[in-house]
C-alpha positions in Angstrom: -52.5 -47.3 -73.8 -52.3 -45.1 -76.9 -54.3 -42.0 -77.8 -57.7 -41.3 -76.1 -60.1 -38.3 -76.5 -60.5 -36.3 -73.3 -63.5 -33.9 -73.4 -63.3 -33.1 -69.7 -59.8 -31.8 -68.7 -58.0 -28.7 -69.9 -54.3 -28.2 -70.3 -54.2 -26.8 -66.7 -56.4 -29.5 -65.1 -55.1 -32.6 -66.9 -53.6 -35.3 -64.7 -51.0 -36.1 -67.4 -47.3 -35.4 -66.6 -46.4 -33.8 -69.9 -48.3 -31.2 -71.9 -47.4 -31.0 -75.6 -48.1 -27.4 -76.6 -47.8 -26.1 -80.2 -46.7 -22.5 -80.3 -45.8 -19.8 -82.8 -42.1 -18.9 -83.2 -42.8 -15.1 -82.8 -42.3 -13.9 -79.2 -44.7 -11.0 -79.8 -48.5 -11.0 -80.3 -49.2 -14.4 -78.8 -52.7 -15.7 -78.6 -53.5 -15.0 -75.0 -55.2 -18.4 -74.4 -53.9 -20.9 -73.5 -50.6 -19.0 -72.8 -52.3 -16.7 -70.3 -53.3 -19.8 -68.3 -49.8 -21.2 -68.7 -48.3 -17.9 -67.6 -50.4 -17.9 -64.4 -50.1 -21.7 -63.6 -46.6 -22.3 -64.7 -44.7 -19.0 -64.7 -41.2 -20.5 -64.7 -42.1 -22.5 -67.8 -43.7 -19.5 -69.5 -40.5 -17.5 -68.8 -38.4 -20.4 -70.2 -40.5 -20.5 -73.4 -40.1 -16.8 -73.9 -36.4 -16.9 -73.4 -36.1 -19.8 -76.0 -38.1 -17.8 -78.5 -36.0 -14.7 -78.0 -32.9 -16.9 -78.6 -34.4 -18.1 -81.8 -36.0 -21.5 -82.6 -36.8 -23.1 -85.9 -39.8 -24.7 -87.4 -40.6 -28.1 -85.9 -38.2 -27.6 -83.0 -39.2 -28.8 -79.6 -37.9 -27.8 -76.2 -39.0 -28.9 -72.8 -39.6 -27.0 -69.6 -39.3 -29.2 -66.6 -38.4 -29.4 -63.0 -40.2 -26.4 -61.5 -43.6 -28.1 -61.4 -45.1 -31.6 -61.2 -45.9 -31.4 -64.9 -43.5 -30.7 -67.8 -44.3 -28.8 -71.0 -43.0 -29.8 -74.4 -43.2 -26.8 -76.7 -43.5 -27.5 -80.4 -42.7 -24.5 -82.8 -45.5 -25.1 -85.3 -46.4 -21.7 -86.8 -44.5 -18.7 -88.0 -46.6 -15.9 -86.6 -49.8 -15.4 -84.8 -51.5 -13.3 -87.5 -51.0 -13.1 -91.3 -52.3 -10.8 -94.0 -55.7 -11.9 -95.2 -55.2 -10.5 -98.7 -57.8 -7.8 -98.1 -55.8 -5.4 -95.9 -56.7 -7.2 -92.7 -55.2 -9.8 -90.5 -56.3 -13.4 -89.8 -55.0 -16.1 -87.5 -52.0 -18.0 -88.8 -52.5 -21.7 -89.1 -50.3 -24.3 -87.5 -48.3 -26.2 -90.1 -48.9 -29.9 -90.3 -45.3 -30.5 -91.5 -43.9 -28.6 -88.5 -46.2 -30.5 -86.1 -45.1 -33.8 -87.7 -41.4 -32.8 -87.2 -42.2 -32.0 -83.5 -44.1 -35.3 -83.0 -41.2 -37.3 -84.6 -38.8 -35.6 -82.2 -41.0 -36.4 -79.2 -40.9 -40.1 -80.3 -37.2 -40.0 -81.0 -36.5 -38.6 -77.5 -38.8 -41.2 -76.0 -41.1 -38.8 -74.1 -44.1 -40.9 -75.0 -42.4 -43.8 -73.1 -41.4 -41.6 -70.1 -44.6 -39.6 -69.7 -48.3 -39.7 -69.8 -49.0 -36.9 -72.3 -51.8 -34.4 -73.0 -52.1 -32.7 -76.4 -54.6 -29.9 -77.1 -56.9 -30.6 -80.0 -55.9 -27.9 -82.4 -58.7 -26.9 -84.7 -61.4 -27.2 -82.2 -61.5 -23.5 -81.9 -61.9 -21.3 -85.1 -58.9 -19.1 -84.1 -56.6 -22.1 -84.5 -57.1 -21.9 -88.3 -56.3 -25.6 -88.4 -58.3 -28.6 -89.5 -59.1 -30.7 -86.4 -59.5 -33.9 -88.4 -56.1 -33.6 -89.9 -54.6 -32.8 -86.5 -56.4 -35.8 -84.9 -55.1 -38.1 -87.7 -51.5 -36.8 -87.2 -51.7 -37.3 -83.4 -53.1 -40.8 -83.9 -50.4 -41.7 -86.3 -47.7 -40.9 -83.9 -49.2 -41.8 -80.5 -51.8 -44.6 -81.2 -49.3 -47.3 -80.0 -47.8 -45.3 -77.1 -47.0 -47.4 -74.1 -48.3 -44.6 -71.9 -51.6 -42.7 -72.1 -51.9 -39.8 -74.5 -54.9 -37.6 -74.1 -56.3 -35.5 -77.0 -57.9 -32.6 -75.1 -61.0 -31.3 -76.7 -61.7 -28.5 -74.2 -58.2 -27.1 -73.8 
């Protein structure tokens, strides 16, 4: 099946059974979206994610929340902090690190999640606050999931 672009579903409405969600490793000052939707729709998973971050996770680490809902969430630690110094005394959105995303995708493949689940991945970089190049993220996702035996959706409207 491989990787397809989905410009209709969001991470909450996707029919896929696993959502791969890149996050920051700082448990404070999260972007509220999409985590506010995750907190409302999947409160047990949100709580699990917060507990894991409080315990401490490293760059590129993945952990999965599953069993409480029909869908599972695979969290990838892909950025250090939500905001960084902009060099002019202000703050700007921290970018997701391509290398950390790569580490997370490789671990997903190693664990066989792409063979076990249909997957949805939000298209990082579509929104300016992501501070990530969407073309680079698309190419990275395509590299790892283009030959997936199950469907992998790249969600443009996450």
